N, C-alpha and C positions, 0 to 999 in steps of 0.2 A: 443507468443507462445514461449516458450523453445525450443532450438532443440535437439531431446535426442541421434540421432547417427551420427556419419559421415560418415556412411557407406555409397556408392553411392547407394547402393541396396534397403540400408533399410529404411522404412518411416515411419516417425510420422504420426502417423492417431490421436490420440487424446490423450490430456491432462486434469486432472483434481488435485486441491488442493484438502488433503484430511486431517484428524486426526488419527493418529497412537493411537491405544486406548493400552496402559500399564497399569502394574498393579498399578501403582501409580500415574498415569494421561494421559494427553494425551499431543502429539508434534506434530507440521504440518509436512505435508510431502508434495513431488509432484508427482504423480501417471503418467504415460507416458505407453502408447500403441505403440508397436514398431510393422511392418511389415516388414518382410525380405523375398523375394518372396511368399511362399506360407505357412509361418511360423510367429507366432507370438510371444511376451513374455513384461509383464509387466515391468518398470524399475521404482525403488521406491530411489526418491530422496529427501536426509535432503536438507532445503535451510535455510538461513537466514530469519528475519523476513521481512526485506524489502529488497529484492533478485533484483540485477538490472544487473548485470553482470554472463556472466559463470562462474566465480570463487565464486560466490554466491551457487552455488547448487552443492551438491555431491553426486554422485550416492551410494547408500548404497547396495542394494539389485536388482536381476533381478529372474524373476519368469517366466518360461516358460509356455506357455498356451498348454499342451499335455495333455494325457490321465488320468495323475496323478495330473490336476488341476482343482480345483472347485472354485466356486462363490456362496454363500449362503447368502438371507438375513438373518439377526436374528434378525430383530430390534423387541424389545419387545412390547406385546398387549400396551402399554401406548404409545410407540412411534409410532405403527401402528394408533391410534387412530386420531393423530394428525395429519392434512391433512399437512399442512404444514412442518412436520417433517424432519429433517435429514434422509439419509437412511444408516444404519449400517449394512455393509457387513462383512462376514467372508470367505478370502482367502486360500485356503488350497491346498499346496503340497508337494509329499511325506508324511513326517514326521512331518512337519511344519503348524502351524496356526496363521495366522495375521487377528486382525481386526480392520478395518477401518471403520472413519463415515465422508459421502460424503455430501456435504452443499445439500440443497434444491433448486432445478431450472433446467432448461432447459439444462445447460451447464453438469450437472452429468446425465441427461437422455441422451445425446447423447454420453457421455463417456460411459455409460453402455453397451447402444445399440450397440457398435462399442466391447464390449469384449465379449459381447455373439454371433455377427457375429463370431469373431476369434475361439471362441470355437466349433461352429459348423465346420468351415473351416478344424479343426482337424480330425471332425466325417467323414466326407464329403470324407478323404484321407483315411481311413480304409480299407486293414490292413496295409498301410503304415505308418511307424513311422515317426515324426518328429526329424530331428539329432541334431539341434541348434548349429552345427557347428560355426557358424556364432559370439556366444554370446564369443568364447572362448576370443576373443580381448579388452572384457572388464571385465573381472575379474579380472584385476590388478586396475582397475578405482572402482571398487565396494569395500565400506569400509564393515567391517564384514564377518560373512561367505556367506552372499549372500544364495542365493537360484538358484545356476547354475547346470545343470543336470550333473551329472557323466554319462558313458556309459551305466550302468544298467539301471538309469532314463529313458531310451529313446528307451527301447525295448516296451513301449505300456503295459504291464502289470500295472493293479492297484494298487498301493504299500498297505499294509494293514497297518492299525492303529489304533490307541483307539482311539474312538470318542462317544460320547453321542448317547443315541438311539435315538435321533430325527437329527442325523446327519447319524446315518446309516440307517434312512428312507429316506433320501435324495439322498444316495448313490445309494438306489438301484433305486428311479429314476431315476439318471442319469445313472444308467448302463441300464434302460430299452431305455431311450432317448437314449443313443449310440448305441444299437443295432439297434433302430426305423433308424436312421440317416444313421446307414454305411449300412443297408440293401438297403435304399432307393439310397445312393450313389454305390453299386455298381452293380444294375440293368440297364445295358447297353441298352441306346435308351430310358432310361427313359422320359416323357414329362416336357417338361420347366417347367409347368406351378406347375407340381409334384415336381421338384426340388427347385423352388421357394417356394413352400409353407412347404418344410422340412428346409429352409434358417428361415424362417417365425416363425417356432415353438421352435427355438433354445432356450432352458433353459427359457421361459419363466415366468415359473414358480419360478424361483429362486431370481430374479431381480424385482422392479418395474420399468414399464417401461410407456413410455407417448408417448399416444394418440395424434396426432395433431390435434388442435381443430380449430375451427374458428379464435379465437383470438390471435392464433401465426401463423396463415399463415408468416406472414411478417417475421417472425423469421426461417421461414423455408427457406427461399430465401436467407439466408445470411449465410448457412450453407458451409463447405470449396468444397463439393463436387460439387456445382453447378457453372457454368462458367459465360465466360459473356454476355451470354445469357441471364440468368435469371440474370443477377444484372440489366441489363439492364430491365427486368422485372419489378426487386422490384422500379427501379428507377422511370417508370412509374406509377407503382401502388401508390407511395408516393404521384408523382404529383396530381393523381387523387383519393385522399383518399376520397375527399366531395361524390363523385358519389357513393360509397359503404360505409360508414360511416353513424351513425347519433349519437347526441346527449344524454346522459344519465346521469342525476344525481347524484352523489353517495356522501355520509356525509365520510368526514376524521377527525375523532379527535386529534390534534395534542398538547401533553403534554410536560411539561419542568422542571423539578427539578433538582435543587442543593440541596443534601443531606447531606453535610459537613461532609461524614465518618461515617454516624451515622448507625443502622440498622432500621430495619421498627419497628415502636413502636406503629402504628395505623392503621386502615384501609384505602385503598385510593379510597375506593368506593365515597366520599365525592369529590372527585376530579375526577376520572376515570370515574364514572356512574353518572354524574351530568345532560344527558340530558334527555329530556323527552322521545327520541326515541334511539333505539340502532345505535351506529354508525355503518359505515359499515367497517370501515378500523382504525387502531389504530396506532398512531407513538408516540411514549414514549420517552425521552429522560431523562436519567441522568447526572449529573458531580459530582464529588468529591463523587464516590460512595466508596472510600477507600482512604484515607490519610495514611496508612502505608507506610514506607518506603520498605516494601517486594513486594508490587504492584507497586509501584514505579519503581524497577532493573528489576523487573523478571516478571510484568503482571499476578500474580494470585492473586484470592481473592474468596472468600466463600462468599462475599456478593454477588455477581453475582448472585447465586443462590435464595439467600433471598430475594432480591428486583425483581426477576424475579417473584418468590411464588406470593407476595406481589401485585405485578401488576394483574398476572393471577387472583387472588382472587375479585380484584378490579374493574374489567371490567363490563360493564352492564349488568345485572344480564338477561335478557331478550332478549338475543340471545347467540347463542356459538360463540366461536372464536378459531382460526387455529392459534399458534405461527408459522410465517412464518421465520425469522430471528431475531437471535440477535449477534451485532456485538458490541464489545469492546476495548478502546483503554486505559490499565488503569484504571481513574477511571473515564471514558466518556460512556456511555453506552445507545444502540439506542434499542429499542424492537417493531417489526412490528411485529403484528397481523391482520387479516380478518375476515369477517365470515365463516363460512365453506362454505358455498354456493358461495363464491366468489373465493376458495383459487387455483379453479380449470383454472381460468381466468389470474391470475399471474404467468408470464414466465420472461425468462432473466434476474434473479436475480443475481446480483452481491451486493459485500461487500466491502467497503475498508476503510483503515484510514490512518490519516495523523497526526502526531506528529511535533508541534512549538514550543517547547520548547527548551533549551538552544541546541545550535548548528544544530538546527533545526529537532532533530530527538527525543527528550524525551517527551515522550505521557503524561507528566502533564498538558499540555494546545496542544489543538489542535481540532481536530474533528473526528467522525466517522460518515460514509453514508451509503444507500442503495439505488441502482437504479433499477427499475423494471418496466415492461409492464405491465398493467392492461388493457384489454382488447385489445384494439389500443392505446392506449396512454401510452408513456413513461415518468414516474415518478424520480423524484431523491430526498430522502429526508437527511440532514442533521443535526447534532445534534454537534453542537461546543462549546468548552470553551475556552472563549479568553483570552489574557494576562489582570492579574488585575492591581490594583491603578490607583487611580482618574486619573493623570499626563501620563497615559501610553495609552491614543488615538489612538497616531500616532503607536503604537506596535500593539495594536488591530486591526488598519488598515492592519496594513502589517500583520497580521497572518490570516484575509480574505483573503487577495492577495495570500498568499500565498498556503491554503487549498483549494481556485478555481483553481488554476495552477498546484499543486500537487495531486489531486486527481483524477485519472485515473482510469475507470472503463475497464478492458476486453471485446471486443467483441463476441460474439460466432463464428465468423468468423476470425481465427486468422491472416486474410491478411489485417484485417481494423484495422485502428489506434484506440485506447483506447478514450471512452466517456470522457469529462468534463464534471463538474457539469451544465454547463452553454447550454450544448449540449441539455439537455431535454429540453421537450414541457410544464413541470410543473416542479417547484421546491421548494420546502418547507423546510423550514430552520430556527428551533429553538435552543436552547440552553442559557447557562451563557454568555451572550456574552460582558456582565462585564464594559459596557460604564456608565460611573454614570452622577451626574449633576454636571454641573460647576457654578464659580462665584455665587454660595449661600453660606452665613453660615447656618450653622447645625440649627438654630431655626429657621430661617426666611423659611426652607424647610418644617419643620416638622409644621409650621403656616400655608403653603400653604396647607398641608397635610390636616389640622384639617378643614379648611375653602373650603377643594374638590375641591381648585381651581389648578385643575390639567393642565388646557390647559395653565396658566402661567408657573408653572413647566415645562412642555414638552416642552417649549421653549429653557432652559438651558439642554436638556437633551442633550447627548454628538452624542449618535445616531443619534437622529433627525440632529444635525449641519453637522456630516457628510456624512449623505443622501442626505440632503438638496443641500452640496457640490459636491456633486457624486463624494465621496471621497469612497465610500464602496456601498455595496447592490443598482447597479443602477438597475433601474427598476420594486424592489423589491415594496412592497407595507406593510402596517402593520398597521390593525385598529386601531380605535381611542384608545386611554386607558383612561379606567374611573374605575380606581382601583388603588389604593394607593400604591405606591413602594414596592417592593417585598425584599427587604434587605436593611439595616440588623438589624434581630430581636435578644434578648436575646434567646437562645434555650429555649425551652418547653413555650414559650409565646407568646403573641403578643406586647411586650413591645420592642420599638426602642433599639438599642444599646446603652448599659451602662457601657461597657467596659471604660477602659481607652483612647481608640481610638476616640470613640464615632464618629461612623462612619456615614456620610452623608448618608442618606436612598437615594435610588436608585432604577430605574428599570433595574436591571442589565439582568432579564429574560424575554427573549423576544422572538416573534413568527412573522415571514415574509414568505412571500410567493408571487413567481413569476409565470406568466402564463395566459391564458385566460380561460372565461368560470369558474371563481370561486369567490364565494360568499362566506363572512362571516358571519355567523349566530351568535357569541357570541365569544367573547375577555376578560378572567378575571383571576384572582388571587382566591386563595383558603385559606382563612382567617384558618379556621378553624384546619388545620395540622400542627402543632408544633412539628416536629420531629429535621427541619434544622434550622438555622437562615437565610433562603430564605424561601418564599413561594411558591409554585408550579404554576402553571400558565397552561391556556387551553385555545385551540382557534378551535372554530368548524367552518370548510370548506366546503361548497356546492361544489361540484368541477364536471364541466361536461367533461365527459369521452365520447371518440370514440370508439363507439361499430359495431362491423362489421354486415351487413347485408348479409346472407348467397348466395342468391339469387344475389343483386347487385354483389357482390363481384364475382360471377362466369361470368357474362355478363361482364365485366370491364375486367377481367383476358384475356378471350376469344379475344374481341376487339384488347386489346395491343399483343396479341400472333399473330394478324391475321394481323396486323400492320407491326409489327417486321420481319414476312415471307420477306415481300417485299423489306426490308432493306437488309438481309442479304446476305453478299459476293458480293455485290455490288461495296461498296466503301475501300478505305484502310485508318484507321485512321489518322490524321494530328491533328498536334497542333503548334502554335507559342509561343515562349518565349519572355519574357520581357528582357530577358538579359542574357547571358551565363557566364560571369565572377563576381566574388564579391570580394573584398579586405574588409577586417576588420582589421582598423588602430591600434595600440596601445591597445591591449587587455589585459587585466590586469585578476588576480589571482581572481575567484569566480565573475568575472563581466559578467553578463548576455548582450551577444550583437546576434543582430538579423537584417538578412536582407530580403526582400520577391521578391520572383521570382514568377509571374504571369503565368500563363500557362491560351492560350483560344484554345479552340477545332473550328480550322476554315475548318475543312472537312466536309464531308455529311455525318458521322456517329456518334455515341458515340463512346468513346474508356476508355480504363484502362489504367492508367500509373502505374508504380512502379518505384522507383530506386532500380537498381539489384547491387549487389556484383562483384568487380572486382577478377580476377583469383587469384587463392590463396589468399582472404583476407576473414576474418571472417564475415564482417558485409560491408553495402553498404558505410561506409562512417568512417572517424576516429573518435574515441571513443569522442573526444570534439565537434564535430558536429552533429548536428540533422536534420532531414527536418519533418517538421509536415504541414499537412501528409506525410508520405513516398510513399501512394499507394492511390486512388482514382478510381475517377469514371468519366466522365466529358460528360453530354450532347453533343447533338450538338447547336453550337453556345452560350454554357456556359463558364464561366473562372474561375480560382480557384487560391487563393494565398496561395503559400506555405510558410513557416518561415524558413529561415535557419539558425538556432540558435547554435551560438558557446557559451560555458560556458567550462571555463579550471577549474579542482575541484583537488583533491590533489590526484588522481590516475594519472595526465595527467599531472601535473604540474611539478614533478622532472624531466624529460625529455625535456620538453620544458624550464625549468632554466639552463640548462647544454648545450642545442643547439644541444641534440642528435636528436631531433623532431623538425620540422616546422610546422606552420601553412600551409600546403598547402595539397590540397585533390582534386582529380578530381570524380565528382558525375555522374554516369551514370541512364540517366534518359529513361526507357525502356517501347514504349507502346506497348501494346499489339496485335499481328497481324501488327505489322506497324517498325518503325524505332528508332534509340537509339540519344538522344542525351547529349552530353560532358560539364558538367558543372564545369568549375574551381573556386578553391574555396584557395585565400590566405590570409595571414595575418601576421602583426608583433606581436610579445610579448613581452611586458613589464616585465624581470626578475622581482624574486620575492623571498622574504625572505621566505614566505609562499610555500611550496614546495620545500625549498631548504635543505641540509643534513647541521647537526650539524659541521661534520667535515669542511665544506663549509663556513658557517658565521663565523664560529671564523677564518677563514684568512682574512675576509673583514674588515679592518678599517674603511671603508667610504662606506656608501649607497649604494647597489648593486645597483641602478638604475645610479649609477654615474661611474659604473665599466666597462671595454671593454668587450663586450659581450666574446670574445673572451679569457680574464683573468677569467672570470667566467667559461666558460668552462674547461679552462686548472686544475682551483681549483677543477673541480667537477668532473674528470676523473684521478686525481693524486691519488696513489696509497695512503697505510697505512704507509708503510716505506718510501714514499716519505715524507708524512705530517711528519712525526715524525722524519724526518731526521736532524742533526746537522745543516746544512747550511740552511733547511727553516728556514724564518723569523719567528721570535716569534709570536704564534697566541694569540689570547684572550682566556682568561679560560673560558669565555661563550659568545654565540652571546649577540652582544648588544643591537638586538630586544628584545630578551626574559629578557634581564636586564630590558630595559625601560617598557615592560608590567608588570612586577613583580613588581618593583622598583614604578610604579604609583600607582599600588594596595596597595602594602603595607603603601604607606604614606597617600591614599586617603579614602582607599575601605575596611581595618582592618574590622571595625563595619560595613560596607556597610549590611544590611537585604538582605538575600536567595541569600548571592553571589555564583555562579557559580550555579545557580537552575534558576535564572530567566533569558529570553534571551533580547539582547541589540538590537539596532534597526540595522538594514543593513546600511542604508546610516552612521551611523555613525563608521560601520566595514571597510566601502571602506574609511572613511575618515583616519583611523585609521593605516590602509593597507597603504596607500598614504605616510602617515610621515614617517612610519618603513621604504618602501622605498626608499624613495626622502629623508632624513634627520633626522637629530635628535632633535625633538624641546624641550623648557623646559619641557613641557606638553604636552599628549595625548588627544585629542580631543574625545569627547563624555562622555558618563555615564562611571561609575565604572562596570555596568554590561557590556557594548559593550565593554572593555576592558578584562574583565572577559571573554567574549565568543572570543574576539580575539586569548586569550593565548591559547586557547582549542581548537583553528584552527590551530594556528601555530604548537603548540604539536603532531594534528593528520594528520597534513598536511607532517608530517617528513620522507623519503624516508625509512630511518633506524631508529627505533622508540630509545628512550631514551636509554632503555635496548634492546642493538640489538637483533636480531631474535635468533642467536647463542646462546645466553645464555635465552631463553625461556624454554627450558625442563627443564633445573637445577633449575629455579625457581620454575616451578612447583613440582620438586622433593623435594626440600627443604622449601615448602613455610611455613611449621608448627615451623620449627627452628631458632630462632632469629639470632643467630650466624652464621649459614651456610648464611641464605639469606645476611649477612654484607660482609661475605665474597665473595657472587658473586658479589655484588657491589664494591667489592673495585678491582676486575679484570677487569672490565668496560673500554675500551680507558678513556683516562686521560680528555680530554672534555665531552664527556658522563657521564662519574663518576661527573664530575664537576657540571653539570647542573642537574644530579638527588641529589645530596647533597641540590643545591641552592634551586632549587623548594621545595622537603620536609622540608625544612628550613623554607621558607616560610609557606608553610603550617602549620607546626606545632606554629606559630606565627597566625596564624587563628582562630587556636583552642582557643588560649587563649582568647580572643573576643567571643567565641561561643556564651555567653547570647545576645549577640547584633547580630551577622552576622546567628545565629541558626545554624551553623554548627555542625558537628560531625563528629567520625571520619570514619564512615559507609558512610557518605555521601562521603566524600573527597576520601576515599580508592574504593569506585565504581567508581565514575568518572576521578580519576586519572589514578588508575590502568589498566583501557581498553586504556587509550593514553600512558601512560609510558613503558607498558608491554603488547603489543600489541602480537597476535599469528599469526606465517606466513601465518595459512592457519583457516581453520572454528575454530571456538571457540564454546564448548558447556557448559553447564548450570556450570559441575563442574570445567571446568577449570575457567570459570569466578569468582567462588567462590573462587578457589586457587589463583588466580592474585589480589584480594583483601587480601587475607590471609595474601600473600607475603608482600604487599603493606602497610601494618597496621603495620608490625612491625616498621617502621620509621616515622610513626605518631606521636605515645603512648612513643617513648622509653625516652621521655624527658618531659613526661609528667606526671608521678609518682612522 
């Protein structure tokens, strides 16, 4: 959870991700509820898609919760009819109205209940009015006009504003409720139960709230307001789960379909409605939903609605279903439906995405996933699209590992570490995994298919081989394949690929699972659907779900509470550490390093531990270090392994290269009600060309790791005037490392298909990095894709971009005028100008081979403008388009 306020008296109560509804679409926002003494306000933040640090989040508006504030649910009748629909709200303050859509799930319900409670606090203070003086300090932070209160706005009078008849009706209800609340609040000596009833009544008619059912009791115990005692209760409940749950079977229909960018042309009922009985849950994954450049770069497509409609119409006709969640990353989409009678038993819903495309960010490849609790079982469903091409099985393996490590689901309790995919008891994995059939000629493969000798064919399947070697999907199961390969067909037919490439048929589209009490009922392809060059696949699983017995749960809970009463306040928590000093030797750029710290609870009571911030520091550790988990709970006699992970990226490399920072830190491990432990972290960092400035690299005629550290530091700190001094030794025109990568690609990769669009291998990047940092070989190791990705990472890691930050606004202002754009480039520092001209000349050469490499001006402008012309702050869509417009002038000037 992000921290909203720095005020020592301001408390961050709750936060929720949402969609801001605009006339021309939606934009993602973060909403935070902040409390200062007895006053509350909503903070609205803009954020980058993959917000990681505080700099990725910008305060946009502040909405004080006063008498002039209202929140009304405005979901349409169609939306209200869907049990699992998102919640649509209208927030009003004075004359401004904003509409949001909050995701379905327990997190939203908790957030809305906190907002309701805040509004009731305002009512209880009548006739006193909140002043909101504490918001003044945030005025400068907020972008745009904001909704900060003026003096007049704090008088408590409800402002007049033009609203629809329905809004006026709601305002009347609000006035009645305000009077009711204030009358109760003014009554001296009012009974405590009466006061509680007033709080409970707080505007329940305006937003949908959640009643905690048996199925989400475990969720209640994870809420932030519960302390150590209830953490102990939760732990004991989990250990004794078998005492109050029983197994009940539910049917899960899993489907995957790579639609090759097509629109729905036929009913999906033969695929989705193929089971004799209607399934309890549907998880439907699509890949290549839209192959247009617009969706690749801006993640917006009309085909989302088209395919969602086709799915809704294709579900089994003998049951009614609620859409619980839709999540999409570019062309990868996952739809989650449940029978309406099961919707109330879905809780703790979260959705996440991971892109594994070029530079590990682009979403043309990657995965989307949902996790949820169904009754008392936790389930994770992943829809993945892994790297293509027969020879790229190692890249597919890497994509799988990246998805597993980077797919993190936040928990309801923000003090708990995020959940990974493998932390769930049931994992369902589907998608176009792209593993192919190896070592067989295409005619031999087709002959085996004709004979239905799928066993022989399966022995040559790359996924089977990689699973047998435990390289991927360890402990996952897949049903026996008794259907012919699902790729590749001529569009609109059942004919194998007749194109010039004549692809070898393969089982690209797969469904796997991991967990107990799971039985497969069918696993098949659906040949009658001919929209795509793939065939859809389905799998019906019968899964034993843990269901809570109410009476048994109550008895177990009472027993646990009684036993904890005996322990409370008797003993002080105690742990022992495996070691207190850690040293990381010879750390390299973008190299993951980890050491393990083991905690053992050697005390008489369970304990809570947490790494805490040092005085005047923003986080508990330096940005290149993380402890996973950073907080947690240890039962008596238990141990936990904490991974101390070190990773130097583009943000932290510049100061380490220049010697301004060292790999040194002290972690403070705090025990609740116990002592603090101090853990020393140190290391040695090997300087790299990645994360060094253009000016510094142009000064280095030797590999950077052959230079004394003091010399690198002096060059990094040298002022511009010193660098341009006549006494300074003549520098290189461009960094030799940049020349090495570009020259390699010019000689070997000009005709490489999908250059700068397909990622390379991480192991090959590490070899390339080491070559550049330690010596200059005749040729770089690795594939052309790996060298291309290394070039992009090099440009991305520059502390000052090729076009320095000081020129950014000028570039936007004159982006539509070619002559002005060239004038700006002519004013760049000499080495920056040389690099810009060198790169654009290389890209123009690539465009001459576009028939082979499939590059065009739009693709190159989108990729390179984001690297060469970076924004010093957050960049919106309009700025992004302007940077691309600016850069295109230099790609087309010699192509006419």
